[in-house]
C-alpha positions in Angstrom: 2.0 6.4 17.9 3.1 4.3 20.9 -0.2 5.1 22.7 -2.2 4.2 19.6 -0.4 0.9 19.5 -0.7 0.1 23.2 -4.4 1.2 23.7 -7.2 -1.2 22.9 -9.7 -0.3 20.2 -12.4 -0.7 22.9 -10.9 1.8 25.3 -13.5 4.2 26.8 -13.3 7.8 27.8 -13.8 7.0 31.5 -10.8 4.7 31.9 -8.5 6.3 29.3 -6.6 8.5 31.8 -6.1 5.7 34.3 -4.8 3.4 31.6 -2.4 6.0 30.3 -1.1 6.8 33.8 -0.5 3.1 34.4 1.4 2.9 31.1 3.6 6.0 31.8 4.4 4.9 35.4 5.7 1.6 34.1 8.0 2.9 31.5 11.8 2.7 31.9 12.0 6.5 31.4 9.7 7.1 34.4 11.8 4.9 36.7 15.0 6.6 35.5 13.6 10.2 36.1 13.6 12.4 39.1 10.4 13.8 40.5 10.3 16.9 38.3 10.9 14.8 35.2 8.2 12.4 36.2 5.8 15.2 36.5 6.8 16.4 33.0 6.2 12.9 31.6 2.8 12.7 33.2 1.9 16.1 31.8 2.9 15.0 28.3 0.9 11.8 28.4 -2.1 13.6 29.9 -2.0 16.1 27.0 -1.9 13.2 24.6 -4.8 11.6 26.4 -6.8 14.8 26.0 -6.1 14.8 22.3 -7.4 11.2 22.0 -10.7 11.9 23.9 -12.7 13.4 21.0 -11.8 10.5 18.7 -12.8 8.0 21.3 -16.2 9.8 21.8 -16.9 9.8 18.1 -15.8 6.2 17.7 -13.0 7.2 15.4 -10.1 6.0 17.6 -10.4 2.4 16.3 -10.2 3.8 12.7 -7.0 5.7 13.5 -5.5 2.7 15.2 -6.6 0.3 12.5 -5.2 2.5 9.7 -1.7 2.7 11.1 -1.7 6.5 10.8 -1.0 9.2 13.4 -3.8 11.6 14.6 -2.4 14.4 12.5 -2.1 12.2 9.4 -5.6 10.9 9.9 -6.9 14.5 10.2 -5.1 15.5 7.0 -6.3 12.4 5.1 -9.8 13.0 6.3 -9.8 16.5 5.1 -8.6 15.6 1.6 -10.5 12.4 0.7 -14.2 11.9 0.2 -14.7 8.4 1.7 -18.3 8.3 0.4 -17.2 8.7 -3.2 -18.8 6.1 -5.4 -15.5 5.2 -7.0 -14.7 3.2 -3.9 -17.6 0.9 -4.5 -17.4 0.5 -8.2 -15.8 -2.3 -10.2 -12.8 -0.2 -11.3 -9.8 -1.3 -13.3 -6.5 -0.8 -11.4 -5.3 1.9 -13.8 -8.6 3.6 -14.7 -8.4 7.3 -15.1 -11.1 7.9 -12.5 -9.5 5.8 -9.8 -6.0 7.3 -10.4 -7.4 10.8 -10.3 -9.1 10.0 -7.0 -6.2 8.2 -5.2 -3.3 10.1 -6.7 -4.0 13.5 -8.3 -6.8 14.6 -5.9 -5.5 12.4 -3.1 -2.1 11.5 -1.8 -0.3 14.1 -4.0 -1.9 16.7 -1.7 -0.5 15.1 1.5 2.3 17.2 3.1 4.5 14.1 3.7 4.2 13.1 0.0 4.9 16.7 -1.2 7.9 16.8 1.1 9.3 13.5 -0.1 9.3 14.7 -3.7 10.8 18.1 -2.7 13.6 16.2 -0.9 14.2 14.1 -4.0 14.5 17.2 -6.1 17.3 18.4 -3.9 19.6 16.0 -5.7 21.8 17.5 -8.4 20.1 17.8 -11.9 16.8 16.4 -10.6 13.6 18.3 -11.0 10.5 16.1 -11.2 6.9 16.9 -10.7 3.8 14.8 -10.0 3.1 14.6 -13.7 6.5 12.7 -14.0 5.6 10.6 -11.0 2.3 9.7 -12.7 4.2 8.4 -15.7 6.5 6.3 -13.5 3.6 4.8 -11.5 1.4 4.1 -14.5 4.1 2.4 -16.5 5.7 0.6 -13.4 2.3 -1.0 -12.7 1.9 -1.9 -16.4 5.1 -3.9 -16.2 7.8 -1.6 -17.5 11.3 -2.0 -16.4 13.7 0.5 -15.0 15.4 1.5 -18.2 12.0 1.9 -19.9 10.8 4.1 -17.0 14.0 6.1 -17.3 13.4 6.7 -21.0 9.8 7.6 -20.5 10.3 10.0 -17.6 13.7 11.5 -18.4 15.0 10.4 -15.0 18.2 8.3 -14.8 18.0 4.6 -14.1 19.7 5.0 -10.7 17.1 7.7 -9.7 14.2 5.6 -11.0 15.5 2.8 -8.8 15.6 5.1 -5.8 12.2 6.5 -6.4 10.5 3.1 -6.7 12.4 1.2 -4.1 12.6 4.0 -1.5 10.1 6.8 -2.1 7.3 4.7 -3.6 7.8 1.5 -1.6 7.9 3.3 1.8 6.4 6.8 1.8 3.8 6.4 -0.9 2.8 2.9 0.1 2.3 3.8 3.7 0.1 6.7 2.8 -1.9 4.6 0.3 -2.3 1.8 2.9 -3.7 4.2 5.5 -6.1 5.8 3.0 -7.5 2.5 1.8 -7.8 1.1 5.3 -9.6 4.2 6.5 -12.0 4.0 3.5 -12.7 0.3 4.4 -13.3 1.0 8.1 -15.5 4.0 7.4 -17.6 2.0 5.0 -18.1 -1.3 6.9 -21.7 -1.6 5.7 -20.7 -1.1 2.0 -18.3 -3.3 0.1 -15.2 -1.6 -1.1 -14.0 -2.8 -4.6 -11.6 -5.8 -4.3 -9.3 -4.1 -6.8 -9.1 -1.1 -4.5 -8.5 -3.1 -1.4 -5.6 -4.8 -3.2 -4.3 -1.8 -5.0 -1.5 -1.1 -2.6 -0.1 -4.6 -3.2 -0.3 -4.1 -6.9 1.5 -0.8 -6.6 4.2 -2.3 -4.5 5.0 -5.1 -6.9 4.4 -3.3 -10.2 1.3 -5.2 -11.2 -2.0 -4.0 -12.6 -4.6 -6.7 -12.2 -6.0 -9.2 -9.7 -4.9 -12.0 -11.9 -1.3 -11.0 -11.7 -1.5 -10.4 -8.0 -3.0 -13.8 -7.5 -0.2 -15.4 -9.5 2.2 -13.7 -7.1 0.3 -14.8 -4.0 0.2 -18.4 -5.4 4.0 -18.3 -5.3 5.3 -17.0 -8.6 7.6 -14.3 -7.5 9.2 -13.3 -10.8 7.6 -10.3 -12.4 8.5 -11.2 -16.0 7.2 -14.7 -15.4 4.0 -13.3 -13.9 3.4 -11.1 -16.9 4.1 -14.0 -19.3 1.7 -16.4 -17.5 -0.9 -13.7 -17.2 -0.9 -13.2 -21.0 -0.8 -16.9 -21.6 -3.9 -17.5 -19.5 -5.8 -14.7 -21.2 -4.8 -15.8 -24.7 -6.2 -19.2 -23.8 -9.6 -17.7 -23.0 -9.3 -17.7 -19.2 -11.5 -15.3 -17.3 -10.3 -14.7 -13.8 -12.7 -15.3 -11.0 -10.8 -16.6 -8.0 -7.4 -17.8 -6.8 -8.6 -21.4 -6.6 -10.0 -21.4 -10.1 -6.7 -19.9 -11.3 -4.8 -22.7 -9.7 -6.9 -25.3 -11.3 -6.6 -23.6 -14.7 -2.8 -23.5 -14.4 -2.9 -27.3 -13.9 -4.7 -27.7 -17.3 -2.1 -25.6 -19.2 1.1 -26.8 -17.6 1.8 -29.5 -20.1 1.3 -27.2 -23.0 3.8 -24.8 -21.5 6.3 -27.6 -21.0 5.9 -28.6 -24.6 6.7 -25.1 -25.9 10.3 -25.4 -26.9 11.2 -21.7 -26.5 9.3 -19.2 -24.4 9.8 -15.5 -25.1 11.2 -14.7 -21.7 14.7 -14.7 -20.1 16.2 -17.8 -18.7 15.9 -16.7 -15.1 12.2 -16.0 -15.5 11.8 -19.3 -17.4 13.4 -21.3 -14.6 11.3 -19.5 -12.0 8.1 -20.3 -14.1 9.0 -24.0 -14.4 9.7 -24.2 -10.7 6.4 -22.6 -9.9 4.5 -24.9 -12.2 6.1 -27.9 -10.6 5.2 -26.7 -7.1 1.7 -25.8 -7.9 1.0 -29.2 -9.6 2.2 -31.3 -6.7 
């Protein structure tokens, strides 16, 4: 991973070994080692260079580097996913069955690291979840459900739901998802990947299921309850989402009507965050 980060995307096969030798000879470990240890370091780095050569020749090194994955992860992802599948280029809904099947059931659930993460979670006392349960959690999390609701739906305690979403999902799942979508984008530079798919990892991270909700977040509304409320308010008013700029303008036209509503059906914390957001966006 260090080599992937240090080497330029434009590195060629002819100068690869020279660059790597320069890198290893300037490391602190190299200066602290005796002659035998230095030889071992050189052999290790040379072996790594040999592993990189085929990917550089096939112009895949830049994809591996750009995806943030290791070579072994890239190979596994490449073997599982069909990056020419038409689902990637279609105007899908964030939670459509076809997309979820592609990215989850037939995709990341087959990755060794993801299987291992669920196996490790199941080592906890009285925990035995499968990917069907994980699907329930992901689907309802992105629909806006809260932790106690997810607990009731999945049969997993609230504490364990918190751990799954804030640790397993937010780190292990999200890293894998980001790599897959980035690889898909880089492998299809001449075709346009769906915007929903490009932004899907962010939606997954924040528990949102549409570009409208994500744009509200990116405009500065960082309260999930308030986002869901304002999303529904906009749609009820006939708003059809096109872009972030149009959304910002539309919010300006409905701000006063929201102010005049004496009681909104959201908690006080969410209400205060919403009012602060409306004040900031209308400055």
